[in-house]
C-alpha positions as CSV (number, residue, x, y, z in Angstrom):
1,M,0.0,0.0,0.0
2,K,1.5,3.3,-1.1
3,T,1.0,6.6,0.6
4,L,0.2,9.4,-1.9
5,L,1.5,12.8,-1.0
6,K,-0.2,16.1,-1.9
7,G,-0.4,16.5,-5.6
8,E,0.4,12.9,-6.5
9,T,-2.0,11.3,-8.9
10,S,-3.9,8.2,-7.8
11,R,-4.8,5.2,-9.9
12,K,-8.6,4.9,-10.2
13,E,-9.7,1.8,-12.1
14,T,-12.3,-0.9,-11.8
15,I,-11.6,-4.2,-13.5
16,I,-14.5,-6.7,-13.9
17,D,-13.7,-10.4,-14.3
18,K,-17.1,-11.6,-15.6
19,E,-16.1,-15.3,-15.7
20,N,-15.0,-15.5,-12.0
21,L,-17.5,-12.8,-10.8
22,V,-14.7,-10.7,-9.2
23,V,-14.4,-6.9,-9.3
24,T,-11.1,-5.4,-8.5
25,C,-11.0,-1.7,-7.6
26,H,-7.8,0.5,-7.6
27,H,-8.5,3.7,-5.6
28,A,-7.2,6.2,-3.2
29,S,-8.6,6.6,0.3
30,A,-8.0,9.1,3.1
31,H,-7.4,7.7,6.5
32,P,-7.3,9.3,10.0
33,S,-3.7,8.1,10.5
34,L,-2.5,10.2,7.5
35,D,-2.0,13.9,7.1
36,K,-5.1,15.6,5.6
37,T,-3.1,16.1,2.3
38,E,-2.2,12.4,2.0
39,R,-4.1,9.3,0.9
40,F,-3.4,5.6,0.6
41,Q,-3.4,4.0,-2.9
42,V,-5.1,0.6,-2.4
43,E,-6.4,-2.3,-4.4
44,W,-9.5,-4.2,-3.2
45,S,-11.2,-7.1,-4.9
46,F,-14.8,-8.1,-4.3
47,N,-15.7,-11.7,-5.0
48,F,-19.4,-12.1,-6.0
49,S,-19.1,-15.8,-7.0
50,E,-21.0,-17.0,-3.9
51,T,-23.3,-14.0,-3.5
52,P,-27.0,-14.6,-4.4
53,Y,-28.2,-12.6,-7.3
54,E,-31.0,-11.1,-5.2
55,Q,-28.4,-9.7,-2.8
56,I,-26.5,-8.1,-5.7
57,L,-29.7,-6.6,-6.9
58,R,-30.5,-5.3,-3.4
59,A,-27.1,-3.6,-3.2
60,A,-27.5,-2.1,-6.6
61,A,-31.0,-0.9,-5.8
62,E,-29.7,0.7,-2.6
63,Y,-27.1,2.6,-4.6
64,C,-29.8,3.8,-7.0
65,L,-32.1,4.8,-4.1
66,I,-29.4,7.0,-2.6
67,A,-28.6,8.5,-6.0
68,E,-32.3,9.4,-6.8
69,R,-33.0,10.5,-3.2
70,R,-30.4,13.3,-3.7
71,V,-32.4,14.5,-6.7
72,F,-35.7,14.3,-4.7
73,V,-34.3,16.3,-1.8
74,K,-33.2,19.0,-4.2
75,S,-36.6,19.3,-5.8
76,K,-38.4,22.5,-4.7
77,S,-41.9,21.1,-4.1
78,P,-42.3,17.4,-4.9
79,K,-45.7,16.3,-6.2
80,D,-47.1,12.8,-5.9
81,K,-47.4,12.3,-9.6
82,D,-43.7,13.1,-10.2
83,W,-42.3,11.0,-7.4
84,D,-44.7,8.4,-6.0
85,G,-45.0,5.1,-7.8
86,V,-42.3,6.0,-10.3
87,S,-40.1,3.4,-12.0
88,F,-36.5,4.4,-12.8
89,A,-34.1,2.8,-15.3
90,A,-31.4,1.6,-13.0
91,G,-28.7,1.8,-15.7
92,D,-29.3,5.6,-15.9
93,L,-28.5,5.9,-12.2
94,I,-25.4,3.8,-12.1
95,P,-22.3,5.6,-13.4
96,T,-20.4,4.2,-16.3
97,P,-16.7,4.9,-16.8
98,Q,-16.0,7.6,-19.4
99,S,-12.7,8.9,-20.8
100,K,-11.8,12.5,-20.2
101,A,-12.4,13.2,-23.9
102,A,-15.9,11.7,-23.7
103,K,-16.7,13.9,-20.7
104,V,-15.6,17.0,-22.5
105,L,-17.6,16.1,-25.6
106,K,-20.7,15.5,-23.5
107,T,-20.3,18.9,-21.9
108,L,-19.8,20.6,-25.2
109,A,-22.9,19.0,-26.6
110,A,-25.0,21.3,-24.4
111,F,-23.8,24.3,-26.5
112,T,-24.9,25.4,-30.0
113,P,-22.2,25.7,-32.7
114,E,-22.6,29.5,-32.4
115,Q,-22.0,29.5,-28.7
116,L,-18.9,27.3,-29.2
117,E,-17.6,29.6,-31.9
118,E,-18.0,32.6,-29.5
119,M,-15.8,30.7,-27.0
120,G,-13.2,30.0,-29.8
121,I,-14.1,26.3,-30.0
122,V,-14.5,24.6,-33.4
123,L,-15.5,20.9,-33.4
124,T,-14.4,18.7,-36.2
125,S,-15.6,15.2,-37.1
126,K,-12.2,13.7,-36.5
């Protein structure tokens, strides 16, 4: 386990072994034993091979519930028809990895070509 000092880049990667049902996560984590500017770089693997499918769905649903609850709490005046008895597409609530380029393109898609041009940005098809 490596200690990352202030400014050091961490490795953030999730590797899914579908055949063996193991998910390996490389991530950085703060810890009370470290200075507030430091983190540990760690690798954790989660073996789902003996986890019942229902338990995996329950954990995924809990993640989705928390994600959507944040949106609900921020709504100004929730109405029953908007929030009660609603079905959500779980895939829309669970983040998928994106490259930095994909994130930038998604952000730029919110602007018209004219707005981009005003900012000095010209998109090409390459």
